[in-house]
N, C-alpha and C positions, 0 to 999 in steps of 0.2 A: 423490534429495533426495524425503520424503514431504511429504505436504501439509500434517499436521497436523503433522506432529515438528517442534518446540521447536528453534533455531538454538542455539548455547552466544551466550548475548550477549553478552559480553567479547570475543569471540574478531576479531580484521581479518577481512573478508571479500574476496579481490582475486582477480585474474587469471580463471580460468574458472568458478572458481565464483562471482565474481561478477556475469560476464554470466550462468548459467544461471539465478540468484536475481532478477537486473533482467527474464529473458525470464520465468520465473515470477511475478512479481510485478505485471510488463505486463500480460499475458494477464488475471487475476485484477481486475485493478483494471478494464479495460477489458469484457472481454467477457465474464465472472463478476459486474459489476459489485459488487464488493466495495469498500468503506469501507477507506481504509485502519487505521483502527480493527481491520478485523474481518480485516486481514493481519496488524496485529500480536499480535494475541489468537492464532494459527493458529502465528505463529510463536516469541512471544517475545523479539522483537526491537523497539526503540524505536519512538515514532511518527515520532520526525528522522531516525530511518536506513533506515524504509518509505518516507517522502515524499523522502530524499536519493534514494534509487536511484530512484523513477518518474523523480524531476526529469535523474537520469544519463540515465536510458531512452528520455526524449522524452515522456512521457506527458504530456495535457494533463489541467491537475489538477480537477474537479470541482468546484460552487460549494457551500456550504458549506451545511447542514440539507437542510428538507425546502420542503413547497410551504410558499409565502410571504403569509402572509394580509393582506389589506388591513381598516383598520379603516371601520364603517359611517359613511356620511354622516352630521351629526346636524345 
């Protein structure tokens, strides 16, 4: 499967294809530091699908957003 080739969005992904997809998503998320939304854009799958595949694969989810800002003391 090509890195930027969209998947058919409504087709069920099962068996060896799902295992390969899980491995690819985990690599992107953990090693390449892609966000879930970047993987969604690359593959054409839904946010929920990508999140579910990562969770099934045992990924430790990162927290949301960028750096946190503190309010200035007044």
